[in-house]
Every structure is written in structure tokens, then in C-alpha cells.
C-alpha positions in Angstrom: -36.6 -13.8 -47.0 -36.8 -11.2 -44.3 -35.6 -7.7 -45.0 -34.4 -5.0 -42.6 -35.5 -1.5 -43.0 -34.9 1.6 -40.9 -37.9 2.1 -38.5 -37.2 5.7 -37.5 -36.2 9.0 -39.1 -33.5 11.1 -37.4 -32.1 14.6 -38.0 -29.1 15.1 -40.1 -25.7 15.6 -38.5 -25.3 19.2 -37.2 -22.0 21.1 -36.9 -20.1 20.0 -33.8 -20.2 22.6 -31.1 -17.3 23.7 -29.0 -17.1 21.6 -25.9 -17.1 23.2 -22.5 -13.7 23.6 -20.8 -15.0 21.7 -17.7 -17.0 18.5 -17.5 -20.1 19.1 -15.3 -20.4 15.4 -14.3 -18.2 12.7 -13.0 -17.5 11.0 -15.3 -11.4 -16.8 -35.4 -14.9 -18.1 -35.7 -17.7 -19.4 -37.9 -20.3 -16.7 -37.6 -24.0 -17.1 -38.4 -24.5 -15.7 -41.9 -27.5 -13.3 -42.0 -30.4 -14.0 -44.4 -30.8 -10.3 -45.2 -28.6 -7.3 -45.7 -29.2 -3.6 -45.7 -27.8 -1.0 -48.0 -28.9 2.1 -46.1 -28.1 3.4 -42.7 -30.0 5.9 -40.4 -28.6 9.4 -40.5 -26.0 10.2 -37.9 -26.8 11.7 -34.5 -26.4 15.3 -33.5 -24.2 17.0 -30.9 -26.3 19.4 -28.9 -25.3 21.8 -26.1 -27.8 20.3 -23.7 -29.6 17.0 -23.9 -33.4 17.0 -23.7 -34.8 15.4 -20.7 -35.0 11.7 -21.0 -37.4 10.0 -18.6 -36.1 6.5 -17.8 -39.6 5.4 -17.0 -40.5 6.0 -20.6 -37.5 4.1 -22.0 -39.7 2.1 -24.4 -40.4 5.3 -26.4 -36.7 6.2 -26.7 -35.3 5.9 -30.3 -33.6 2.8 -31.4 -30.5 4.8 -32.5 -29.3 7.6 -30.2 -30.3 10.9 -31.9 -28.4 13.4 -29.6 -25.0 13.1 -28.0 -23.8 15.0 -24.9 -20.9 17.3 -26.0 -18.9 16.7 -22.9 -18.3 13.1 -24.2 -16.0 14.7 -26.8 -13.8 15.8 -23.9 -13.8 12.3 -22.4 -12.7 10.9 -25.8 -9.9 13.4 -26.2 -8.7 12.6 -22.7 -8.7 8.9 -23.7 -6.5 9.7 -26.7 -4.0 11.4 -24.4 -4.1 8.2 -22.3 -3.1 6.3 -25.5 -6.5 4.8 -26.1 -6.8 3.4 -29.7 -9.1 5.5 -31.9 -9.4 2.4 -34.2 -10.6 0.0 -31.4 -13.9 -0.6 -29.7 -14.9 -3.3 -27.2 -18.0 -5.2 -26.4 -19.2 -6.0 -22.9 -21.9 -8.7 -23.1 -22.9 -12.4 -22.9 -23.1 -15.2 -25.5 -25.2 -13.1 -27.9 -22.4 -10.5 -28.0 -19.7 -12.9 -29.0 -18.3 -12.6 -32.6 -20.0 -15.7 -34.0 -23.4 -14.4 -33.0 -22.9 -10.7 -33.4 -20.3 -8.5 -35.1 -17.9 -11.2 -36.5 -19.6 -11.1 -39.9 -18.4 -7.6 -40.5 -14.9 -9.0 -40.9 -15.6 -12.4 -42.4 -18.4 -11.8 -44.9 -17.1 -9.5 -47.6 -20.3 -9.7 -49.6 -22.3 -8.5 -46.6 -19.9 -5.6 -46.0 -20.0 -4.6 -49.7 -23.9 -4.4 -49.5 -23.7 -1.8 -46.7 -23.7 2.0 -47.2 -20.3 3.7 -47.8 -20.6 5.3 -44.4 -20.9 1.9 -42.6 -18.1 0.5 -44.7 -15.9 3.4 -43.6 -16.8 2.6 -40.0 -15.9 -1.1 -40.4 -12.5 -0.1 -42.0 -11.8 2.3 -39.1 -12.4 -0.4 -36.5 -11.0 -3.4 -38.3 -9.8 -6.0 -35.9 -12.4 -5.2 -33.2 -15.4 -7.0 -34.8 -14.2 -10.6 -34.9 -12.3 -11.1 -31.7 -12.9 -13.0 -28.5 -12.4 -11.0 -25.3 -12.6 -11.3 -21.5 -15.7 -9.0 -21.5 -17.9 -10.9 -23.9 -18.5 -14.5 -22.8 -21.3 -16.9 -22.1 -23.2 -15.9 -19.0 -21.5 -12.5 -18.5 -23.2 -10.2 -16.0 -22.2 -6.8 -14.7 -20.8 -8.4 -11.5 -18.6 -10.8 -13.5 -17.1 -7.9 -15.4 -15.6 -6.9 -12.0 -14.6 -10.4 -10.9 -10.9 -11.2 -11.4 -11.6 -14.9 -11.8 -14.1 -14.6 -14.6 -11.5 -14.6 -17.4 -9.7 -17.7 -16.0 -6.3 -16.2 -16.8 -7.1 -16.4 -20.5 -7.0 -13.7 -23.3 -3.7 -12.4 -21.9 -5.3 -11.4 -18.6 -3.6 -11.4 -15.3 -5.3 -12.9 -12.2 -4.8 -9.6 -10.4 -7.1 -7.7 -12.8 -10.8 -7.8 -13.6 -12.1 -8.5 -17.2 -12.7 -4.8 -17.6 -9.2 -3.8 -16.5 -7.8 -6.5 -18.7 -9.7 -5.4 -21.8 -8.7 -1.8 -21.3 -5.1 -2.8 -21.0 -4.8 -5.3 -23.9 -7.2 -3.7 -26.4 -7.2 0.0 -25.4 -10.7 0.8 -26.9 -12.1 4.3 -27.3 -15.7 3.1 -27.3 -17.5 0.2 -25.5 -20.8 -1.3 -26.3 -22.4 -2.5 -23.0 -25.2 -5.0 -23.8 -25.4 -7.3 -20.8 -28.3 -9.7 -21.4 -30.6 -11.7 -19.1 -29.5 -12.3 -15.5 -30.8 -12.1 -12.0 -28.0 -10.2 -10.3 -29.5 -8.2 -7.5 -26.8 -5.5 -7.5 -27.1 -4.8 -11.2 -27.2 -1.0 -11.0 -24.4 -0.8 -8.6 -22.1 -3.0 -10.7 -23.0 -1.2 -13.9 -22.3 2.2 -12.3 -18.8 1.0 -11.3 -18.2 -0.2 -14.9 -19.4 3.0 -16.4 -17.3 5.2 -14.1 -14.2 3.1 -14.8 -14.7 3.6 -18.5 -15.2 7.3 -18.2 -12.2 7.6 -16.0 -10.2 5.8 -18.6 -11.4 8.2 -21.4 -13.6 5.5 -23.0 -17.1 6.3 -24.4 -19.8 3.8 -23.1 -22.7 3.0 -25.3 -25.5 1.3 -23.3 -28.0 -1.1 -24.9 -31.4 -2.6 -24.0 -32.2 -6.2 -24.7 -35.2 -7.9 -26.4 -36.4 -10.2 -23.7 -37.9 -9.7 -20.2 -37.1 -13.0 -18.5 -36.7 -11.1 -15.2 -40.4 -10.3 -15.6 -40.2 -6.6 -14.4 -38.0 -5.2 -17.2 -35.5 -3.9 -14.6 -32.4 -4.6 -16.7 -33.6 -2.4 -19.5 -34.9 0.2 -17.0 -31.5 0.2 -15.3 -29.8 0.9 -18.6 -32.1 3.8 -19.4 -31.7 5.2 -15.9 -27.9 5.1 -16.1 -27.9 6.5 -19.6 -30.0 9.4 -18.3 -27.8 9.8 -15.1 -24.5 10.0 -17.0 -25.9 11.5 -20.3 -24.7 8.5 -22.3 -26.0 7.2 -25.6 -28.5 4.3 -25.5 -29.0 1.8 -28.3 -32.6 0.8 -27.7 -32.7 -2.6 -29.3 -35.9 -3.5 -27.4 -37.7 -0.9 -29.6 -36.2 -2.3 -32.8 -37.8 -5.8 -32.4 -41.2 -4.6 -31.1 -42.9 -5.4 -34.4 -41.6 -9.0 -34.6 -43.7 -12.0 -33.6 -42.7 -12.9 -30.1 -40.3 -10.0 -30.2 -38.0 -12.0 -32.3 -37.2 -14.5 -29.5 -37.3 -18.3 -29.3 -36.4 -21.0 -26.7 -33.5 -23.3 -27.5 -34.3 -27.0 -27.5 -31.3 -27.8 -25.4 -32.1 -25.1 -22.9 -35.8 -25.2 -22.4 -35.8 -23.8 -18.8 -34.3 -20.6 -20.0 -37.4 -19.7 -22.0 -37.5 -17.4 -25.1 -34.3 -15.4 -24.7 -32.5 -16.2 -27.9 -32.8 -14.2 -31.1 -34.4 -15.6 -34.2 -32.6 -15.2 -37.5 -34.4 -12.0 -38.4 -33.9 -10.5 -35.0 -30.2 -11.4 -35.1 -29.8 -9.5 -38.4 -31.5 -6.5 -36.9 -29.3 -6.8 -33.8 -26.1 -6.7 -35.9 -27.2 -3.9 -38.1 -28.7 -1.6 -35.5 -25.7 -2.2 -33.3 -23.5 -1.1 -36.1 -25.6 1.9 -36.8 -25.5 2.9 -33.1 -21.7 2.7 -33.0 -21.5 4.6 -36.3 -23.6 7.6 -35.1 -21.8 7.9 -31.8 -18.3 7.6 -33.4 -19.1 10.3 -35.9 -20.7 12.6 -33.5 -17.8 12.3 -31.0 -15.0 12.5 -33.5 -16.5 14.7 -36.2 -15.8 12.1 -38.9 
């Protein structure tokens, strides 16, 4: 039975510094049951007055869990609360592997799994109860950055209006304070342009984006992960580097579905899926605690 163990060591949480007065930049389902659980979590990340230089070209060496957080994001968060964002809500922007049955749904449906986690992660789950096991207009099969901005993508479902995009709808109906952006494999040529629009919309709404890399490289040139690192560096955003988490697994923890042979190895094996859920939870935890001082 596979086990999941932390692969990196991070500094302990430092005292939150006073944020600057000005911001220097624009800014129900049947889930898969994991075969392994973890009882420990990585230490929380640290608020620093200035982020160290992060070279997007070296994104493969970035830590799995973000270890430093830009202090100006605290100001973004506080502005979001003034705009009536919900401090107990987060959203996910992603494709089929971000839907609750494949990803976070177990943290509301599997009580035994939750009980096996650290008290810190249990506290996180309690704070965001209701956000883990919900369908949304921003996490559907085949979602790309462009579709997040297309007002037909949600098909008028989820309580969305045809006049609004999936992003606009999600911000209205769920009012998240944090958003995990883990767009998977696609071949959209304007990927960076669309992601930048999404990120700026979130920042303008007082929402903290957490970007993520993916495990596969179906596009052959790793441009999607490189784009995520570039935008994380450009806007000083936290990056959950899932690519690095599965580097030690055979085939990077990927397989080809029998019913979708032409897609190639882009789906997560059972062990990789467990790591996906747990490191995603840890990334959300460290950012939430660093931003809110919890």
C-alpha cells in the first residue's frame, strides 16, 4: 500500500509583518477513496517583506509547497473581506481532475480520512467546509483558461447567468477568498493572455490566486507549467508545484485511460491522486495561514 510522506522541509511560520500602505503592483458525489493517508503536514509558509527572486526558467526546482508569501497579498485579502468575500470559502479553477470526485471531495465525505490528518489540516477543513465537495462552473471536464472567460461554458447551469463568464459567476455565487488555479492539459495558444486576465480579475475582486503546475507534459514543451511559474513570478503569487511532488513516481504517476487512448498518459494513478489531494490541501493551508495569521 503506497504511503505519502513530505518530500521537503520548510521554515516554521514567522511573525506576520505589517503590510505596506500601498500595493506596488496591479493587482454530491462518489469520490475515489485514497489508498493512503497522511497524519503530518508540512510547516506553514512565511510572510517576508520582499520575495526572493524566482526564475520561471527554473520552475522545476521551486518547492512543492510555497515557502514564502508576498505581504501585499494580505492587503488584497482584507480588501476582499470589505467587498463581502467569504473568509470560509475557496474555489477551484480546473478541469476533470479538479472536480470533487477526483480531488477534494473526500475531505467532506470521508470522515476517517479527515480524522487521520493533522489537527492543523482538520482546522483548515472545518474553516472551509462546504467548498471541498461542490460542483462549480469553473471546474469541469475540459476547462481551459479561455473557457473560464467564455459566457457559454457554464451552459446556464450552477445558477449562472448567460451574461456572465464562469469566473464572474463563481465570484458572485460562492464569493471565495482564495482560488486554486490548476488548469490541466490543453493546446490553447493564448494561454498566458487568458490566465493573466483571470488573475487580474481575481486580484481586483480581493481574491488570492494560488497557481499550480501539473504532472504531465502532453504539449511537449512544458509551456503550461512554465506559464504558471512566469505568472506566479510576475504577480508575486504562491505556486503549488505539483510537478515536483510526483517526480519520483514511475511515469510521473500518470497513465493512459483505456477509453481515451489518444490522450496519452495524462491521468493520475491512485498514488499520484493521493499526493495531489494532500499537497493541494497543504498548499491551501500554508497560504491561508500566512495571509490570515491563523
